[in-house]
C-alpha positions as CSV (number, residue, x, y, z in Angstrom):
1,M,110.7,49.7,110.0
2,A,110.7,53.6,109.3
3,L,107.2,55.5,108.3
4,E,107.3,57.1,105.0
5,I,105.8,60.5,105.2
6,I,104.3,61.3,101.7
7,V,103.6,64.7,99.8
8,P,99.9,64.7,99.0
9,A,98.5,66.6,96.1
10,P,97.0,69.7,96.9
11,G,94.9,69.9,93.7
12,E,93.7,67.8,91.2
13,S,95.7,69.9,88.5
14,V,99.1,69.9,90.7
15,S,101.7,67.7,89.8
16,E,104.7,69.1,91.7
17,V,105.2,71.4,94.7
18,T,108.2,73.3,96.1
19,I,109.8,72.6,99.8
20,S,109.3,76.1,101.4
21,N,110.5,75.4,104.7
22,W,111.5,72.4,106.8
23,L,110.2,72.9,110.4
24,V,112.3,70.0,111.9
25,K,115.7,68.4,111.5
26,E,116.9,64.9,111.2
27,G,117.3,63.4,114.9
28,D,114.3,65.5,116.2
29,W,111.7,63.9,118.2
30,V,108.3,64.7,116.7
31,E,104.9,64.0,118.2
32,M,101.6,62.6,116.0
33,D,99.9,65.6,113.9
34,A,103.2,67.9,114.6
35,P,104.1,69.8,111.2
36,I,107.2,68.5,109.5
37,A,107.4,70.7,106.4
38,E,105.6,73.8,104.5
39,F,105.0,73.1,100.6
40,E,104.2,75.6,98.2
41,S,102.2,74.7,94.9
42,D,101.2,77.1,92.2
43,K,98.1,77.9,93.9
44,A,98.7,77.4,97.7
45,T,100.7,76.9,100.5
46,F,100.2,73.8,103.2
47,E,102.2,71.7,105.6
48,V,102.9,68.1,105.8
49,N,102.4,66.7,109.4
50,A,104.0,63.6,111.1
51,E,101.2,60.6,111.1
52,K,102.9,58.9,114.5
53,A,105.1,59.9,116.9
54,G,108.9,59.2,116.6
55,I,112.7,60.1,115.4
56,I,113.1,62.0,112.1
57,E,115.3,59.5,110.7
58,K,115.6,61.2,107.4
59,L,114.6,64.3,105.2
60,I,114.8,64.2,101.8
61,G,115.2,67.2,99.7
62,A,116.2,71.0,100.4
63,E,114.1,74.0,100.9
64,G,113.6,75.0,97.1
65,D,113.4,71.9,95.7
66,T,110.7,71.0,93.3
67,I,109.5,67.7,93.6
68,A,106.3,65.6,92.5
69,V,103.5,65.2,94.6
70,N,103.1,61.7,96.2
71,T,106.7,61.1,96.7
72,V,108.4,60.3,100.1
73,I,110.1,63.2,101.9
74,A,110.6,61.9,105.3
75,L,111.2,59.0,107.2
76,I,110.2,58.6,110.8
77,N,111.4,55.9,113.2
78,T,108.0,55.3,115.1
79,E,109.7,52.5,117.2
80,A,112.1,54.9,118.9
81,A,112.2,55.5,122.7
82,R,110.6,58.9,123.3
83,P,113.5,60.7,125.0
84,E,114.3,61.3,128.5
85,G,112.4,64.0,130.4
86,M,109.9,64.6,127.2
87,K,106.2,64.2,128.0
88,E,103.7,63.2,125.6
89,A,102.6,66.6,124.3
90,A,98.6,67.2,124.0
91,A,99.7,69.4,120.5
92,P,102.3,69.6,118.1
93,T,105.4,70.8,119.7
94,V,107.5,71.9,116.9
95,V,107.5,75.8,116.6
96,T,106.5,77.1,113.3
97,P,104.8,80.5,112.4
98,A,102.0,79.1,110.8
99,A,101.2,76.5,113.1
100,A,98.0,76.9,115.3
101,P,98.5,78.4,118.9
102,S,98.9,75.8,121.2
103,A,96.5,75.8,124.3
104,Q,99.4,74.9,126.7
105,P,100.7,77.9,128.7
106,E,104.0,79.2,126.8
107,N,107.4,79.2,128.1
108,K,108.6,82.8,127.3
109,A,112.4,82.2,128.3
110,T,112.5,79.0,126.2
111,D,111.1,80.4,123.2
112,V,113.7,83.6,123.6
113,A,116.6,81.1,123.9
114,K,115.5,79.0,121.0
115,A,115.3,81.8,119.0
116,E,118.9,83.2,119.9
117,S,120.5,80.0,119.1
118,T,118.7,79.5,115.5
119,S,119.4,83.3,114.4
120,P,122.3,83.3,112.2
121,E,123.9,86.0,113.5
122,K,122.8,88.0,116.8
123,K,122.2,91.8,116.4
124,N,122.7,94.0,119.3
125,I,119.0,94.1,120.2
126,E,118.4,93.4,123.9
127,I,115.5,91.0,124.7
128,P,113.2,91.3,127.7
129,S,113.2,88.0,129.5
130,D,109.3,88.2,129.7
131,L,109.1,88.5,126.0
132,S,107.5,85.5,124.1
133,I,108.3,85.6,120.6
134,S,108.8,82.7,118.0
135,P,112.5,81.8,116.4
136,V,111.5,83.0,113.0
137,A,110.0,86.5,114.0
138,L,113.2,87.2,116.1
139,Q,115.4,86.2,113.4
140,L,113.6,88.6,111.2
141,L,113.5,91.8,113.8
142,R,117.1,90.9,114.2
143,E,117.9,90.7,110.2
144,Y,116.1,94.4,109.9
145,N,117.0,95.8,112.9
146,V,113.7,96.0,114.7
147,N,113.3,95.8,118.3
148,P,111.1,93.2,119.5
149,S,110.1,95.4,122.3
150,N,108.2,97.8,120.0
151,V,106.3,94.7,118.3
152,Q,102.8,94.2,119.6
153,G,102.4,90.1,119.6
154,T,98.9,88.7,118.4
155,G,100.0,85.2,119.1
156,S,98.6,83.0,122.4
157,N,99.5,84.8,125.3
158,G,100.9,87.8,123.4
159,K,103.4,85.9,121.8
160,I,105.4,87.6,118.9
161,T,104.6,85.7,115.5
162,K,106.0,85.9,111.7
163,L,103.3,87.8,110.8
164,D,103.7,90.0,113.5
165,A,107.3,90.8,112.7
166,L,106.7,91.2,109.0
167,E,104.0,93.7,109.5
168,A,106.3,95.6,112.3
169,I,109.6,95.8,109.6
170,V,106.9,97.5,107.3
171,K,105.3,99.9,109.8
172,L,108.5,100.6,111.7
173,G,110.6,100.9,108.7
174,G,113.5,98.0,109.5
175,V,116.8,98.5,107.5
176,K,118.0,95.2,106.6
177,Q,121.9,94.8,107.8
178,V,124.3,94.4,105.1
179,G,127.9,93.9,104.7
180,G,128.7,97.6,105.6
181,S,128.3,101.2,104.2
182,G,128.2,101.8,100.6
183,S,127.9,97.9,100.1
184,R,127.1,96.8,96.5
185,E,126.1,93.4,97.6
186,A,123.4,91.5,95.0
187,R,121.7,88.1,95.9
188,R,119.6,85.8,93.6
189,E,116.5,84.1,94.8
190,K,114.4,81.5,92.8
191,M,110.9,82.4,92.1
192,T,108.3,80.6,94.2
193,N,105.7,78.4,92.5
194,L,103.3,81.1,93.6
195,R,105.4,84.4,92.0
196,K,105.6,82.6,88.7
197,T,101.9,81.6,88.6
198,V,101.2,85.4,89.4
199,S,103.8,86.3,86.5
200,R,102.2,84.5,84.3
201,R,98.4,85.1,84.7
202,L,99.5,89.0,84.5
203,V,101.2,89.1,81.6
204,A,98.2,86.8,79.9
205,A,95.8,89.2,81.3
206,K,97.4,92.2,79.5
207,N,98.2,90.0,76.3
208,E,94.5,88.1,76.1
209,T,92.2,90.9,77.4
210,A,91.3,94.2,75.4
211,M,91.8,95.8,78.9
212,L,91.1,99.4,79.5
213,T,90.5,101.6,82.7
214,T,88.0,104.2,83.7
215,F,88.3,106.5,86.9
216,N,85.9,108.5,89.2
217,E,86.2,109.6,92.4
218,V,83.8,109.2,95.5
219,N,83.1,111.3,98.9
220,M,83.6,109.1,101.6
221,K,82.3,111.6,104.5
222,P,78.6,109.8,104.4
223,I,80.2,106.6,104.9
224,M,82.8,107.7,107.4
225,D,80.1,109.5,109.3
226,L,77.6,106.4,109.6
227,R,80.9,104.4,110.8
228,G,81.7,106.9,113.3
229,V,78.2,106.6,114.8
230,Y,77.8,102.7,114.6
231,K,81.2,101.2,114.6
232,K,81.6,100.7,118.4
233,K,77.9,99.4,118.5
234,F,78.5,97.2,115.6
235,E,81.8,95.7,117.0
236,E,80.5,95.1,120.3
237,K,77.2,92.8,118.5
238,F,79.2,91.0,115.8
239,G,82.7,90.8,117.2
240,V,84.3,92.3,113.9
241,G,85.2,95.8,112.9
242,L,82.6,97.8,110.6
243,G,85.5,98.7,107.7
244,F,85.2,99.7,104.2
245,M,85.3,96.8,102.4
246,S,81.9,95.7,103.6
247,F,80.4,99.1,102.0
248,F,82.5,98.5,98.7
249,T,81.4,95.0,98.6
250,R,77.6,95.6,98.7
251,A,77.7,98.3,96.4
252,V,79.7,96.3,93.7
253,C,76.8,93.7,94.3
254,I,74.1,95.6,93.3
255,A,75.9,97.8,90.8
256,L,76.6,94.1,89.1
257,K,72.9,93.2,89.0
258,D,72.3,96.8,87.3
259,W,75.0,96.1,85.0
260,P,75.5,92.4,84.2
261,A,78.0,92.4,81.6
262,V,80.7,93.6,84.1
263,N,79.9,90.4,86.1
264,A,80.5,88.5,83.1
265,S,83.3,86.3,81.2
266,I,84.2,84.7,78.3
267,E,84.3,81.0,77.6
268,G,85.1,80.0,74.0
269,E,82.6,82.1,71.6
270,E,80.4,82.2,74.4
271,I,79.6,85.1,77.2
272,V,78.6,83.7,80.4
273,Y,76.7,86.0,82.6
274,H,76.6,85.0,86.5
275,D,73.3,85.7,88.4
276,Y,75.0,85.5,91.6
277,C,78.2,87.6,92.7
278,D,81.5,85.6,94.0
279,I,83.5,88.8,95.0
280,S,87.5,88.1,95.2
281,I,89.6,90.1,97.6
282,A,93.0,90.6,96.7
283,V,95.0,90.3,99.8
284,S,98.9,90.8,100.4
285,A,100.2,87.9,102.1
286,P,103.6,87.0,103.1
287,K,104.6,85.1,99.8
288,G,102.6,87.0,97.5
289,L,99.3,88.5,96.3
290,V,96.6,85.9,96.6
291,V,92.6,86.5,95.8
292,P,90.3,84.6,98.0
293,V,86.5,84.7,97.4
294,I,83.7,85.7,99.1
295,R,80.7,83.5,97.8
296,S,77.4,84.9,97.2
297,A,78.2,88.2,98.5
298,E,75.2,89.9,97.6
299,N,73.3,87.8,100.2
300,L,75.2,88.8,102.6
301,S,74.8,91.6,105.4
302,L,77.6,94.0,106.4
303,A,78.6,91.9,109.6
304,E,78.5,88.6,107.4
305,I,80.8,90.4,105.1
306,E,83.3,91.7,107.7
307,S,83.5,88.4,109.0
308,E,84.4,86.3,106.0
309,V,86.7,89.4,105.1
310,K,88.5,88.8,108.4
311,R,88.2,85.0,107.9
312,L,90.0,84.7,104.4
313,A,92.5,87.8,105.3
314,T,94.1,85.6,108.5
315,K,94.1,82.6,106.2
316,A,96.1,84.2,103.3
317,R,98.5,85.8,106.1
318,D,98.8,82.3,107.5
319,N,99.2,80.6,104.4
320,K,96.4,78.5,105.1
321,L,94.1,79.5,102.1
322,T,92.6,76.2,100.1
323,I,92.5,76.1,96.3
324,D,88.4,76.2,96.5
325,E,88.7,79.6,98.7
326,M,90.9,81.0,95.8
327,T,89.0,79.9,92.6
328,G,85.7,80.9,91.1
329,G,85.5,84.7,91.6
330,T,83.3,86.6,89.3
331,F,84.7,90.2,90.1
332,T,87.7,91.5,92.0
333,I,88.0,94.2,94.6
334,T,91.8,95.4,95.2
335,N,92.4,98.2,97.8
336,G,96.0,99.8,97.2
337,G,95.0,102.6,99.5
338,V,96.1,100.4,102.7
339,F,99.8,100.9,101.3
340,G,99.0,104.6,100.4
341,S,98.4,104.5,96.9
342,M,96.7,107.6,95.2
343,M,95.3,106.1,91.7
344,S,96.4,103.0,89.9
345,T,95.3,100.9,87.0
346,P,94.3,97.6,88.5
347,I,94.9,94.3,86.3
348,I,92.0,91.9,85.5
349,N,91.8,88.5,87.4
350,P,90.9,86.2,84.4
351,P,88.5,85.2,83.7
352,Q,86.8,87.6,85.1
353,S,86.1,91.0,83.2
354,G,86.2,93.4,85.9
355,I,88.3,94.6,89.0
356,L,87.6,97.6,90.8
357,G,90.5,99.6,92.6
358,M,90.1,101.4,95.7
359,H,92.9,103.9,96.9
360,N,93.8,106.1,99.8
361,I,91.4,108.7,101.2
362,V,92.5,112.2,100.9
363,E,91.2,115.3,102.2
364,R,90.8,117.6,99.2
365,P,88.9,121.0,98.5
366,V,85.6,120.2,96.4
367,V,82.9,122.3,95.1
368,E,79.2,121.5,96.8
369,N,76.5,124.0,96.0
370,G,78.8,126.4,94.6
371,Q,80.8,126.8,97.8
372,I,84.6,125.2,98.2
373,V,84.8,122.4,101.0
374,I,87.1,120.3,102.2
375,R,86.1,116.3,101.9
376,P,87.5,112.9,102.3
377,M,87.9,112.2,98.8
378,M,88.9,108.3,97.2
379,Y,89.7,107.5,93.6
380,L,88.5,104.8,92.0
381,A,89.4,102.8,89.1
382,L,87.5,100.3,87.2
383,S,89.8,98.0,84.7
384,Y,87.7,96.0,82.4
385,D,87.6,93.6,79.5
386,H,86.5,96.0,76.4
387,R,85.6,92.8,74.6
388,I,82.8,92.3,76.8
389,I,81.8,95.6,78.4
390,D,81.5,98.7,76.5
391,G,82.3,102.2,77.6
392,R,78.6,103.1,78.7
393,E,78.4,100.1,81.0
394,S,81.7,100.5,82.4
395,V,81.0,104.1,83.3
396,S,77.8,103.6,84.5
397,F,78.5,100.9,86.4
398,L,81.3,103.1,88.5
399,V,78.9,106.0,88.5
400,R,76.4,103.6,90.5
401,V,79.0,102.7,92.8
402,K,80.0,106.0,93.7
403,N,76.5,107.1,94.1
404,L,75.7,104.1,96.2
405,L,78.7,104.8,98.4
406,E,77.9,108.7,98.6
407,N,74.1,107.7,99.8
408,P,74.7,104.8,102.2
409,E,71.2,104.7,102.7
410,M,70.8,103.3,99.4
411,L,72.9,100.3,100.5
412,L,70.4,99.9,103.5
413,D,67.7,99.4,101.6
414,G,66.3,103.1,102.5
415,K,65.6,102.0,106.5
416,R,66.8,103.8,109.4
417,P,70.9,102.4,109.7
418,E,69.9,100.7,113.1
419,E,66.9,98.8,111.4
420,S,68.9,98.0,108.2
421,V,71.4,95.2,107.2
422,L,73.9,96.8,109.7
423,G,71.7,94.4,112.0
424,L,71.7,96.9,114.8
């Protein structure tokens, strides 16, 4: 009798999901706990695994189909004999870009062979014999005409993953191969549940809030000098880099305590003030923008903030974030500067009332003590809900953030940096 694999509900309010990607095909042998498919809800992406080892007898539904939760999506013949020559695996054997790296040594030649056989069209790209790359990653690189030899793999034993391929396509300026010179082809793709949800929330934020944006600029030289002195020592001790996000998060938490309305939200006819700072950080993931939350950020050191940012960003890029990790924030920080943005007006993340936009750092002439000097400057933007936050509060909040960043000793409790929250 075939074992039925059922799609679980990823959350209480989720009634349907979309089949994002089949990771196996009918007739494949799968080990117990091996991923069968990726599914996408309006809040998160998740995998469904095989409950027992066996042969995939039937897959129900096609990629892109929307199905109800708690329905059968696959049948596994658990009484089938293991194929000859196939040993029982200690870890899932199905290749998937979102799966955790296997602890077993990689067969690089096999990986490349599989990738070449599954690629819809083989581009004229030479694949080194010792290169380890996932089939999906190779297909993407060929599609966008990027040589895998120029891509740094971050997977197990240096394997090139789907995320490595996507980042390389952006960084190296890959150009998608189309029908020919001057092609005017167009293609249509169904909006994912995540993109539909983002669209609805953005429109609702514009229509249901009295959103306004105020701007300022910050001299980043003091923080850059501090990082230059302590960055190496910080990374050696804590195992994470000393980035800008920890400084901004700490500055925001201090400013939110001074101006609590910026950390508030509206529920019906009441204003809810939060005595804690759950800071949402906007992260660009493969399937769209997600906003995981750093809980009680006001109680964290710079090292703890950096570790949490790294953990959440990694899970976002691997489509592994849970619903709990993406809900309940009280204020959002978004960094368009990583993409080169000079200035923007970020949109509020309801029911929050404020969002801080970081931008790229550019050396510009500024006047200090009557002298024109060159400084690394960043524009800051605070979008806020004018129903709760008045102009005085919004401007004062942003000025407070600016002053804290330009005087990082204020972030370090007035102590010497090596004795402070840097933890060194």
